[in-house]
VOBA-1610 file (N, C-alpha, C; in pm, whole numbers, padded with zeros to 5 digits, always signed):
BEGIN
Unk+00110+01827+00985Unk+00183+01730+00870Unk+00171+01593+00910Unk+00109+01507+00834Unk+00114+01378+00860Unk+00228+01293+00794Unk+00309+01219+00866Unk+00405+01136+00810Unk+00392+00995+00799Unk+00407+00938+00687Unk+00376+00800+00676Unk+00522+00735+00639Unk+00560+00636+00731Unk+00691+00557+00700Unk+00660+00419+00651Unk+00719+00401+00546Unk+00710+00259+00466Unk+00817+00182+00485Unk+00786+00053+00474Unk+00902-00055+00471Unk+00843-00162+00400Unk+00947-00239+00358Unk+00932-00365+00285Unk+00968-00353+00151Unk+00919-00428+00047Unk+00948-00418-00082Unk+01092-00495-00120Unk+01120-00475-00253Unk+01241-00539-00291Unk+01234-00605-00416Unk+01322-00704-00438Unk+01328-00788-00558Unk+01271-00926-00531Unk+01185-00965-00611Unk+01125-01108-00608Unk+01111-01170-00746Unk+01102-01298-00739Unk+01065-01371-00867Unk+00913-01375-00892Unk+00883-01387-01025Unk+00748-01416-01048Unk+00683-01543-00965Unk+00561-01489-00912Unk+00511-01600-00828Unk+00534-01588-00689Unk+00639-01495-00640Unk+00668-01484-00509Unk+00579-01394-00447Unk+00624-01371-00308Unk+00537-01279-00226Unk+00618-01177-00149Unk+00562-01062-00121Unk+00634-00956-00032Unk+00527-00896+00043Unk+00554-00837+00152Unk+00472-00761+00227Unk+00531-00604+00247Unk+00438-00513+00242Unk+00478-00377+00264Unk+00397-00324+00388Unk+00475-00242+00456Unk+00408-00184+00599Unk+00416-00036+00574Unk+00317+00024+00649Unk+00309+00180+00655Unk+00257+00201+00790Unk+00328+00298+00846Unk+00310+00342+00986Unk+00288+00498+00985Unk+00163+00537+01000Unk+00148+00689+01018Unk+00184+00745+01151Unk+00204+00884+01133Unk+00218+00964+01265Unk+00106+00966+01360Unk-00007+00947+01309Unk-00127+00949+01376Unk-00188+00816+01390Unk-00294+00812+01477Unk-00364+00675+01483Unk-00424+00649+01347Unk-00411+00523+01318Unk-00467+00486+01186Unk-00627+00477+01181Unk-00689+00469+01294Unk-00828+00492+01302Unk-00868+00637+01290Unk-00790+00732+01302Unk-00814+00871+01276Unk-00830+00919+01130Unk-00783+00836+01043Unk-00794+00848+00900Unk-00922+00797+00839Unk-00975+00860+00746Unk-01101+00811+00674Unk-01056+00680+00601Unk-00940+00681+00548Unk-00901+00562+00485Unk-00735+00566+00480Unk-00672+00443+00455Unk-00545+00428+00420Unk-00525+00345+00303Unk-00450+00372+00208Unk-00425+00309+00082Unk-00290+00286+00048Unk-00292+00204-00055Unk-00161+00178-00128Unk-00192+00211-00280Unk-00090+00297-00328Unk-00090+00320-00462Unk+00046+00272-00534Unk+00053+00271-00659Unk+00178+00233-00726Unk+00173+00303-00861Unk+00307+00330-00892Unk+00339+00391-01013Unk+00456+00321-01079Unk+00422+00275-01208Unk+00526+00202-01290Unk+00587+00319-01384Unk+00711+00297-01420Unk+00773+00407-01513Unk+00683+00437-01640Unk+00656+00548-01667Unk+00595+00607-01774Unk+00434+00588-01767Unk+00379+00545-01642Unk+00251+00532-01615Unk+00202+00620-01511Unk+00068+00632-01493Unk+00018+00720-01391Unk+00019+00635-01260Unk+00015+00714-01164Unk-00003+00645-01017Unk-00153+00595-01023Unk-00165+00467-00971Unk-00288+00405-00962Unk-00309+00344-00836Unk-00442+00343-00787Unk-00479+00276-00664Unk-00467+00125-00672Unk-00407+00067-00570Unk-00398-00073-00560Unk-00495-00136-00453Unk-00508-00072-00344Unk-00599-00121-00230Unk-00611-00011-00141Unk-00737-00028-00068Unk-00774+00067+00034Unk-00842+00022+00151Unk-00806+00055+00261Unk-00889+00009+00385Unk-00946+00124+00453Unk-01076+00104+00471Unk-01150+00221+00538Unk-01152+00214+00691Unk-01197+00334+00745Unk-01190+00328+00873Unk-01283+00213+00951Unk-01390+00194+00879Unk-01490+00083+00933Unk-01418-00061+00905Unk-01318-00066+00840Unk-01249-00197+00814Unk-01279-00247+00685Unk-01368-00189+00600Unk-01404-00232+00477Unk-01283-00208+00387Unk-01275-00272+00277Unk-01160-00260+00181Unk-01198-00261+00022Unk-01132-00226-00053Unk-01130-00241-00201Unk-01014-00246-00256Unk-01011-00321-00376Unk-00890-00344-00450Unk-00916-00310-00607Unk-00789-00290-00669Unk-00789-00286-00809Unk-00822-00417-00865Unk-00884-00419-00991Unk-00926-00542-01055Unk-00786-00630-01080Unk-00681-00563-01101Unk-00561-00625-01148Unk-00483-00702-01028Unk-00541-00674-00896Unk-00468-00736-00790Unk-00556-00809-00706Unk-00694-00806-00727Unk-00795-00872-00670Unk-00774-01024-00652Unk-00780-01075-00523Unk-00751-01219-00503Unk-00605-01248-00486Unk-00518-01157-00514Unk-00374-01184-00502Unk-00321-01094-00389Unk-00356-00974-00371Unk-00318-00891-00272Unk-00420-00857-00156Unk-00362-00839-00043Unk-00455-00828+00078Unk-00404-00711+00165Unk-00485-00604+00181Unk-00458-00493+00271Unk-00517-00527+00395Unk-00446-00497+00506Unk-00485-00530+00650Unk-00427-00418+00743Unk-00483-00420+00868Unk-00411-00322+00949Unk-00424-00406+01107Unk-00320-00357+01172Unk-00295-00391+01311Unk-00321-00266+01397Unk-00411-00245+01450Unk-00455-00128+01535Unk-00344-00112+01648Unk-00312-00230+01715Unk-00219-00223+01835Unk-00085-00168+01784Unk-00034-00214+01661Unk+00086-00166+01619Unk+00071-00036+01523Unk-00037+00015+01520Unk-00062+00129+01440Unk+00001+00108+01297Unk-00025-00007+01212Unk+00030-00036+01103Unk-00057-00098+00994Unk-00052-00051+00889Unk-00124-00092+00765Unk-00029-00184+00683Unk-00074-00300+00631Unk+00019-00393+00547Unk-00056-00404+00409Unk+00019-00437+00312Unk-00014-00491+00199Unk+00061-00616+00152Unk-00005-00722+00179Unk+00051-00864+00147Unk+00026-00873-00003Unk+00129-00900-00073Unk+00113-00932-00209Unk+00182-01077-00248Unk+00078-01131-00301Unk+00102-01292-00341Unk+00092-01315-00499Unk+00162-01422-00533Unk+00149-01445-00692Unk+00182-01329-00755Unk+00315-01264-00736Unk+00347-01149-00792Unk+00373-01173-00940Unk+00349-01073-01027Unk+00370-01082-01171Unk+00471-00985-01213Unk+00523-00980-01321Unk+00603-00896-01380Unk+00561-00747-01375Unk+00424-00744-01412Unk+00353-00612-01418Unk+00328-00546-01281Unk+00350-00620-01180Unk+00335-00555-01050Unk+00462-00464-01009Unk+00557-00480-01096Unk+00679-00405-01063Unk+00635-00235-01083Unk+00683-00184-00965Unk+00649-00040-00958Unk+00698+00012-00830Unk+00682+00156-00808Unk+00716+00219-00674Unk+00580+00222-00612Unk+00578+00175-00500Unk+00438+00167-00413Unk+00445+00262-00308Unk+00322+00339-00305Unk+00325+00448-00202Unk+00204+00424-00112Unk+00217+00444+00010Unk+00125+00460+00109Unk+00054+00599+00113Unk-00075+00588+00131Unk-00161+00718+00124Unk-00254+00707+00236Unk-00270+00830+00303Unk-00370+00830+00402Unk-00448+00963+00397Unk-00574+00949+00413Unk-00661+01067+00374Unk-00738+01108+00523Unk-00730+01237+00557Unk-00788+01279+00663Unk-00872+01405+00632Unk-00993+01424+00688Unk-01072+01527+00631Unk-01015+01662+00662Unk-00958+01672+00773Unk-00892+01820+00805Unk-00755+01845+00736Unk-00689+01730+00712Unk-00558+01749+00667Unk-00557+01720+00504Unk-00629+01637+00454Unk-00625+01591+00315Unk-00542+01468+00288Unk-00477+01464+00183Unk-00395+01354+00149Unk-00251+01361+00206Unk-00195+01248+00261Unk-00072+01248+00287Unk-00004+01117+00217Unk+00120+01129+00189Unk+00205+01026+00124Unk+00330+00964+00183Unk+00341+00854+00174Unk+00480+00794+00216Unk+00582+00823+00112Unk+00696+00769+00144Unk+00819+00812+00068Unk+00833+00713-00063Unk+00751+00607-00059Unk+00759+00522-00181Unk+00866+00412-00159Unk+00836+00302-00199Unk+00921+00180-00190Unk+00919+00111-00328Unk+01036+00062-00378Unk+01043-00010-00491Unk+01011-00164-00479Unk+00915-00207-00567Unk+00891-00344-00569Unk+00917-00401-00722Unk+01019-00476-00725Unk+01046-00527-00853Unk+01047-00692-00867Unk+00958-00727-00972Unk+00942-00864-00991Unk+01008-00898-01119Unk+01113-01001-01112Unk+01188-01023-01219Unk+01253-01160-01206Unk+01277-01248-01310Unk+01337-01372-01305Unk+01473-01357-01321
//
């Protein structure tokens, strides 16, 4: 069983920034990819950003150019830096990690609220 521990999040005004962190129980390079998803009330969970084992990344169109997913191998941590936050970014954000032998693992979720 893979554990993913998330931190960060909170309340921020529109245009502000936040950074989320995710620390898995295994080495981050052991995963095929690590991703961030979000789920707003009444909506389905959606992919926000993903970083692959080879370092490649992809983003949802709605966050492209504003959010950056990165990793620090030495700290075994994956980050999601969120800039220029909008009201519609309000959601619970989940860290996700996929490993071929284990499948999907999920973090506990963290609330991000963008409000004036």
